[in-house]
N, C-alpha and C positions, 0 to 999 in steps of 0.2 A: 503494501499499499503506501503510495508515493504521500511523502510529509508535507504539506502545505504551512505557506507563513503565515504567521498569525496576522491579521488584517482586521477584521472583524471580531469586537468583543462584545459579549452580555454580560448583563451583569441582571440578576436576580436578587431583589431586596435593594430596593432604594432609599432605605432609612439615612438616619444620622452617618453612618460610616460608605452605606453605598454609594449615596448619591454624590459626597466628593469622590470616588473612586469614579464612578461612571464620567463625572465633572473633567477630571485630570487625566483619563482614557481619552476622551476627546481633545483635549487642546494638547494630547500627544501627538494628532495624527491618526489617531483610529477611531473607524467608523463603530460608534457604541448605539448596541441597543438596550432597551432595559425595561422591566417588567418588573411590577409589584401588587400584593392585593389590596393595596392603599390606593383609591384613587388621587387624592390628598399628594400622596407619596411621587405617583405617576406627573401630577401635572405640573409636581416642582421642579423635575429632572426633567421634564420637555421643556419648561420656561430655561434652562440650562443647554439644551442643544441636545438631547439625549433623545433617540428614537423610541416609541414606548411600543412594545410588543403587546397582542391581544392576549398572548398564552404563552406560559416557559417552552412548550413545542415550538410553539411559530419564532421564539427569540431564536432557540438551538438551533433551526432549519436553516439558519442567515450566520451564522456564528462560527468563525474557527476554533474561537475558546468559550466558554461559560465559565463566568464565576459568580457561584451560589455563596451567598452572604445570609445566613440565619440567624435566631438564639437557640436553636436547639435540635436535636439529631431528629427528631418526627416531621419539623417543617424541613430539615435539606430535603429526607425522604420524599414529602409530600411535594415538592416542585420538581424533584428527579424524575419519580416513578409515579406519583398522582395520573388524575383524569387531567390530559394535556399535557403530563411531563415533560423537561428537557429530553428526558432520556429517550423518548419516542420519535420527539423529533430531529434529534442531530446525527448529521449525516457521518459514514464509518471513520474515522480518523479527529473526530473533535474532539478537542481536549475538554475536559470538567475539571473545573479549581475547585474545591471545596472550599471555603476560607471561613467557617464556622468555627465556633471550638467545639469539637464533641470526639470522643472515647478512642483511641486509635484503633482499637478491635470494632466499633462503630463504622471507623473511617474504611478497616480494610477491607467489610461485607459490602461498602458499598463498590467500593472498587472493583471486586468481583463480578458483582452486578453489570457493573460499566462494562468492564473487559468482555464479558461476555454480549452482550452488543456492540461489539469493536468500538467502542466509545473511551477515549484514554485519559485513565483518572490522576488528578494530582491533590496533593490537600496541601492547603496554602493559607493557612490560619493566620491572623493579621494580630499584631502585636501594638500596644500603644493605643490612644484613646480618642476620642473625637477631634479634639485639635489637633493632632496629629495628621488626622486624616483631612481633612482641612485643608494643612499644607502641605499634604503630598510626603509626608516625614513617617510613613506608616513602615514597620518593620514585617518582611514575610519569612515563617520559619517552614520550608517546606518539605516535601516527601513527592516521592511516584520517580516517573521515566525520566532520565537526567536529558537526553535529548528533547523531549518533549518539554522539560520544567526552562531550558536554554531555549527553546523557541520562544518563550512565553516570557522569557527578559525584560525585552524592549517595553512590551507590555507593565508587567510591573514595576519597571520604572518610573513610569509617571505616577505612581501615589507611593512607592515606596523607596525609601534611602537606604534601608538594610534590607538584602536579601540572601537569605541562607539555603543553601540546598543540604539535608539533614540524612538523606538515605532512600528507600524504598517506601513506597505507599505504607502512611500510617507513621513514619517520623516526623512528619512535620506538624502532627499532632502530638506526639511524646515531647518536642520542641516546646509547644505553647502549654499542656500539662506543667513540664518542668517550670516555666519560667513562670507560673501562675503558680504553683506553689512556694518559692522565693518571693515572689511579689506579696503576695499574700500576708507570708512570712513576716516581710521587713514593715507591711502596712499594721499588723499586729503590736509588730515592737514599736513601733512608732507612737500608736494608740495610747500602749500602754508607758510606755515612758514618759512621755507628755503627762498623762493620767496623774504620774508620780511627779513630776514638775510641779502641775497643778496646785495637788494636796499639799507642798512645801512653802507656798507663795512665789514661785520661779514666775516669772513673765514668760508666757509661750514664745510670743516674736523673740526674745532674747534666747529664750533655749535654744529655737529654732535656729537660730542664725549660727550660734557655736556649734551644734550637731552638725550643721552643714560644712562647716571646718575641719570636722574632728572624723576620727576613724567609725563613727555610724553613723555617718552619709551614707545615702541611698537615695534611689532614682526615685522612690514613690516621696520623699520627703521634700527633697529638690521640687520636684514637680507639685506636690499636694495633691497627688491622684489622692489619695486615701479618705479625703475629704470631700469627694465625688459620690453620686449616688452610684450605689453596688451591687445591682441586681442582680450580677451574676457569679457573685464571690462563691455561695454555699455550692450551686452546679459546680464551677470550676474544683471546689474540694473533695465532692463527691466524684468527680472523676477520677482524680489522682488517688482514695482510698480504691474506687472498684475497681482500678488497673493496680493498685497494688497486691489485692486480696487476691487476684488471678496469677499475679506473679508469686507469691508467697513473699511480699516483704513487708518487715514491722516498719511504717513511717509513724511515727507517734507524734511527730510534732505536728501533722497534717490534720489528722484528727484536734488536734490542740487549737489551730488557726482558725480550723474550720466554724470552732464555738466561740475563738473569740471575735472573729468577724460576723457570728449571728448576733454577738451581744452590743456589738458596735451598729449595728442594723436597726434592732429592737430600740437602743437607745435612742437614736436620731430618728424612728419613725421611718425607714429606709426601705423599704417593701417592696414584694415581685411586683406590683401596680406600674411601677415607676419602668416595667419593659415596656420595649418598643416593639411595635409591630411587626417591624422587619428590621432586620441588620442588627449585628452587632459593636 
C-alpha cells in the first residue's frame, strides 16, 4: 500500500483543546476538517476557517490524518466505531491519532480494531493545558508505527513544540500516564506544603517565590496549573492504578495522590460537572 503524504487533517472534538489544534493546523498550511457533537463548538471552529463535516465518517473520508480528541475512552470508541464513526469512512492507509488520555491497554485494543480495517493507529495524547494549546506549545507523547508518526510530524509541529515517539502502540499512553502521576504528585505536594506554610502565618506569595528558586521548584508550582479546574485528576490516577494492578506493581504513592487530589477538589467545589462536552 503506497504511503500518502499528510495534507488533509481532520479533528474530532472541537472543544478547548481541539479548536486551537484545528486553527494551528489551518495556519500551518494543512486543509482542515472538523467535527463535534456540539453545534456551538462547530460554529466557533467554522469562524476560524475549519470546514465542518456532518459526521466523523464524512470527515475521515477526506482526510489523510484524523486526530480524535475526547475526554474518555468510551467517547473515543463512539467517534471511531459508533454509528457514522470515523473508521467506517476512512480509506485504507488513513492514519488515526488518538489524542485522548486513556489506558495503554485500551489503546492497544483500539489499535487492533483499526489495523483490521487497514487503518494506521497512533496514540498521541497531549500534555500541557489550554493556554499551551492556544499558543501552539503542546507536548505530544506518541506511540505507534514510527514511519507513520514521522509523516505526521509536520502536522504535529503546527500545534506542538515538543514531540516524542516512545515506541509501539500504547507507548504514548504510557508516557502520558507516567507524566500525569508525577504531575499530580507535585500538585499534591505543593498543596500540602502551602497549607503548612499558611498554618504558620507565612505569606503564600513570598513562600511561592522562594520555592521557585529552591530545590522544591516544579512545573506545576511555576505555572499555577494546580490552581486550575482539575476534572481529569481522579481519572488519570485510576488509569495508573489499574495499569499497575495488571502489571503486579505496588505504587502506593499513586493511591495517596488520588486521595489528596480528591480532597483538594472537594475543598474548592471542583467537581466533574466542569467536564467539557468535547476535548481534553
